[in-house]
C-alpha positions, 0 to 999 in steps of 0.5 A: 468490450474492455475486460475486467480488472484484477482489481477494485477501481478503488485499489488502483485509485489508492495505488495511483495516489499513493505513487502521486503524493511520493513523487512529488516534490514537497510533503506535509513535513519537508525531509530535511527535518530529521526522522520526522521528515521521512516518518511521514512518508513510512505513515502514508504508505503503511495506510494505503497500503493496509487500506488497498491489501483489506479493499483487494482481499487476501485472495489478491494479496496471495495473488501477486504475492511474489515473496515467501509464504513467511513475508506474507505471513507477516503482511497479513498480520501488519494488514490485520488480515486473518492469516 
């Protein structure tokens, strides 16, 4: 019998899809276009991480957060989670 995963399957799938997208040699907007080329990556990463934090829950975020309490509070505000 396999042990229960620490995070829901949907969260792991979202993170894998994000990593695959970031690893692909092509983007929605090519990176050689100044500013906008990298902006699409930033927006996709922000949306994916917001979705992951909402689905994993505040407890999982606190459990895996390696930074300072102030940094965690900032991430919770950005993700729209209660502080």
